RODO-2510 file (C-alpha; in nm, 4 decimals, decimal comma):
residues 103
     n   res          X          Y          Z
     1     m    22,6260     3,0226     7,3053
     2     a    22,2582     3,0873     7,2944
     3     g    22,0806     2,8280     7,0876
     4     s    22,3927     2,6266     7,0099
     5     e    22,6673     2,4239     7,1660
     6     e    22,8256     2,5533     7,4877
     7     v    23,2013     2,5769     7,5080
     8     d    23,3551     2,3564     7,7734
     9     p    23,6125     2,5537     7,9760
    10     a    23,8380     2,2449     7,9753
    11     l    23,8329     2,2526     7,5946
    12     v    23,9412     2,6162     7,5942
    13     r    24,2228     2,5423     7,8399
    14     a    24,3419     2,2523     7,6237
    15     a    24,3333     2,4764     7,3153
    16     q    24,5302     2,7405     7,5070
    17     r    24,7964     2,4783     7,5756
    18     g    24,8196     2,4140     7,2010
    19     d    24,6318     2,0819     7,1783
    20     p    24,5539     2,0544     6,8040
    21     m    24,2419     1,8404     6,8580
    22     a    24,1043     2,0927     7,1071
    23     l    24,1849     2,3811     6,8720
    24     g    23,9992     2,2089     6,5896
    25     e    23,6981     2,1328     6,8054
    26     l    23,6911     2,4880     6,9411
    27     m    23,7000     2,6333     6,5900
    28     e    23,4151     2,4023     6,4832
    29     i    23,2089     2,5342     6,7716
    30     l    23,2994     2,9007     6,7220
    31     a    23,2866     2,9256     6,3413
    32     p    22,9053     2,9192     6,2996
    33     y    22,8577     3,1679     6,5844
    34     v    23,1215     3,4070     6,4490
    35     g    22,9708     3,3739     6,1023
    36     r    22,6260     3,4695     6,2343
    37     i    22,7727     3,7810     6,3928
    38     c    22,9911     3,8871     6,1012
    39     g    22,7416     3,8189     5,8220
    40     p    22,4907     4,0955     5,8972
    41     i    22,7676     4,3424     5,9775
    42     a    23,0046     4,2782     5,6872
    43     l    22,7358     4,1725     5,4345
    44     q    22,9037     4,0290     5,1228
    45     d    23,2373     4,0276     5,3081
    46     g    23,0885     3,8250     5,5959
    47     p    23,2885     3,5074     5,5291
    48     d    23,6145     3,7045     5,5115
    49     a    23,5290     3,8957     5,8278
    50     a    23,4461     3,5722     6,0089
    51     q    23,7759     3,4193     5,8990
    52     e    23,9682     3,7249     6,0201
    53     a    23,7847     3,7157     6,3537
    54     l    23,8671     3,3471     6,4002
    55     i    24,2320     3,4139     6,3182
    56     l    24,2378     3,6816     6,5890
    57     v    24,0810     3,4377     6,8329
    58     l    24,3458     3,1776     6,7547
    59     r    24,6315     3,4250     6,7791
    60     g    24,5099     3,5601     7,1104
    61     l    24,3991     3,2302     7,2619
    62     r    24,7125     3,1670     7,4633
    63     g    24,7245     3,5200     7,5990
    64     l    24,2932     3,5413     7,6159
    65     r    24,4345     3,9420     7,6332
    66     d    24,2450     4,2025     7,4362
    67     i    24,3045     4,2208     7,0642
    68     e    24,5685     4,4901     7,0688
    69     g    24,7539     4,3275     7,3584
    70     l    24,7505     4,6435     7,5645
    71     d    24,7467     4,6329     7,9414
    72     e    24,5065     4,8501     8,1391
    73     v    24,7609     5,1290     8,1887
    74     q    24,8423     5,1537     7,8172
    75     a    24,4752     5,1425     7,7197
    76     g    24,3982     5,4075     7,9814
    77     r    24,6610     5,6391     7,8349
    78     i    24,5143     5,6004     7,4874
    79     l    24,1570     5,6500     7,6106
    80     a    24,2539     5,9227     7,8582
    81     v    24,0919     5,7378     8,1490
    82     p    24,2350     5,5803     8,4649
    83     p    24,3360     5,2112     8,4546
    84     g    24,0508     5,1304     8,6954
    85     t    23,8012     5,2646     8,4422
    86     v    23,9557     5,0441     8,1741
    87     r    23,9250     4,7418     8,4033
    88     s    23,5601     4,8133     8,4836
    89     r    23,4734     4,8683     8,1163
    90     l    23,6452     4,5450     8,0190
    91     f    23,4621     4,3627     8,2967
    92     r    23,1249     4,4942     8,1767
    93     a    23,2066     4,4156     7,8128
    94     r    23,3149     4,0612     7,8957
    95     l    23,0065     4,0094     8,1109
    96     g    22,7844     4,1282     7,8279
    97     f    22,9657     3,8990     7,5849
    98     r    22,9214     3,6007     7,8163
    99     k    22,5491     3,6731     7,8518
   100     a    22,5080     3,7078     7,4754
   101     w    22,7157     3,3961     7,4176
   102     g    22,5203     3,1976     7,6727
   103     s    22,8215     3,0821     7,8748
***
């Protein structure tokens, strides 16, 4: 994360396995970053938006799938694009996120 603490991949893997200490540490690292993103977007609802985002992160941590849990074929049907296009868009989005996050 640019300008803050980096997330150790081993910490994420431990959190994915359900380690409560790792989950707590991961949330401590992510909460300020998520708050900085949600605040300017959600304005007075920033704290609620940040909390909802962190809940989604926790719920999806074991799967690290996209929020709706769709596979590439299902997403492609909804978007009316081939599964390969979905994969390439997800790759680019994740790459952009990693660059912005500094990991």
